[in-house]
C-alpha positions in Angstrom: 0.2 -0.2 0.0 1.0 3.5 -1.0 -0.5 6.6 0.5 -0.6 9.9 -0.5 -0.9 13.1 1.1 -3.1 15.3 -1.3 -3.8 15.0 -5.5 -0.7 16.1 -6.5 1.2 13.8 -4.6 -1.6 10.7 -5.8 -0.9 11.9 -9.6 2.8 11.7 -9.4 3.0 8.1 -7.6 0.2 7.2 -9.5 2.1 7.8 -12.8 5.6 6.8 -11.3 4.1 2.9 -10.3 0.2 2.7 -11.5 -1.4 0.7 -8.2 -4.1 -2.0 -8.7 -6.6 0.3 -7.2 -7.3 3.4 -6.0 -9.5 4.9 -2.7 -9.6 8.5 -1.8 -11.9 10.7 0.3 -13.4 13.3 -1.3 -11.8 16.3 1.0 -8.3 16.5 0.4 -5.7 19.1 0.8 -4.9 20.0 -2.7 -7.7 19.7 -4.4 -10.8 17.1 -3.9 -11.4 13.3 -4.7 -13.4 14.6 -7.5 -10.5 17.0 -9.4 -8.5 13.7 -8.2 -10.6 10.7 -10.4 -11.2 13.3 -13.1 -7.0 13.6 -13.7 -6.9 9.5 -13.2 -9.8 9.1 -15.7 -8.2 11.7 -18.1 -4.9 9.8 -18.3 -4.5 6.8 -21.1 -2.3 5.0 -18.6 -4.3 5.6 -15.5 -8.3 5.4 -16.6 -8.4 1.5 -16.3 -7.5 1.7 -12.7 -10.4 1.2 -10.8 -11.4 4.0 -8.3 -13.0 3.8 -5.2 -14.3 6.9 -3.3 -14.5 6.1 1.0 -15.5 9.3 3.1 -17.2 10.5 6.3 -17.8 14.0 4.6 -19.9 14.0 1.7 -22.4 11.6 2.8 -25.4 12.1 0.3 -26.6 10.0 -2.4 -26.4 13.2 -4.8 -22.6 12.8 -3.8 -22.2 8.9 -4.6 -24.5 10.1 -7.9 -21.4 12.5 -8.7 -18.7 10.2 -7.6 -20.3 7.2 -9.6 -20.9 9.4 -12.4 -16.9 10.2 -12.7 -16.4 6.8 -13.0 -15.6 5.4 -9.4 -16.2 2.0 -8.9 -17.7 2.6 -5.5 -19.0 5.4 -3.2 -18.7 4.0 0.2 -19.7 6.4 3.5 -18.2 5.6 6.5 -18.2 4.0 9.2 -17.2 0.9 6.9 -16.9 -2.6 8.4 -13.5 -3.8 7.8 -14.9 -7.1 6.5 -17.3 -5.0 4.2 -14.5 -3.1 2.8 -12.3 -5.8 2.1 -15.6 -7.4 0.5 -15.4 -4.1 -1.7 -12.1 -3.9 -2.6 -11.8 -7.2 -4.0 -15.1 -6.6 -5.9 -13.1 -3.9 -7.8 -10.0 -5.6 -8.4 -12.0 -8.9 -9.4 -14.3 -6.4 -11.6 -11.2 -4.9 -13.4 -9.7 -7.8 -13.7 -6.9 -7.3 -11.5 -7.6 -10.6 -9.5 
């Protein structure tokens, strides 16, 4: 697992070593998760990476629809049970052919 401390760092890390899955909050220090997913989906090398939002701040169905509409495979509201989170991660990886 690789951790980034903001959108710009996440993009640098993803471009240098594309991950199997990107998990992001919506709120970030230097942009938003929505900005991040737009950048990821616009990058030919990154767009096939499954993207999952896990958030405790944007908890409306409208926010979920927005994230999914931008290409997220999942949009989860915290709190999330650890086993449920692992199941969602496995589902994303399986659907993308990474597992």
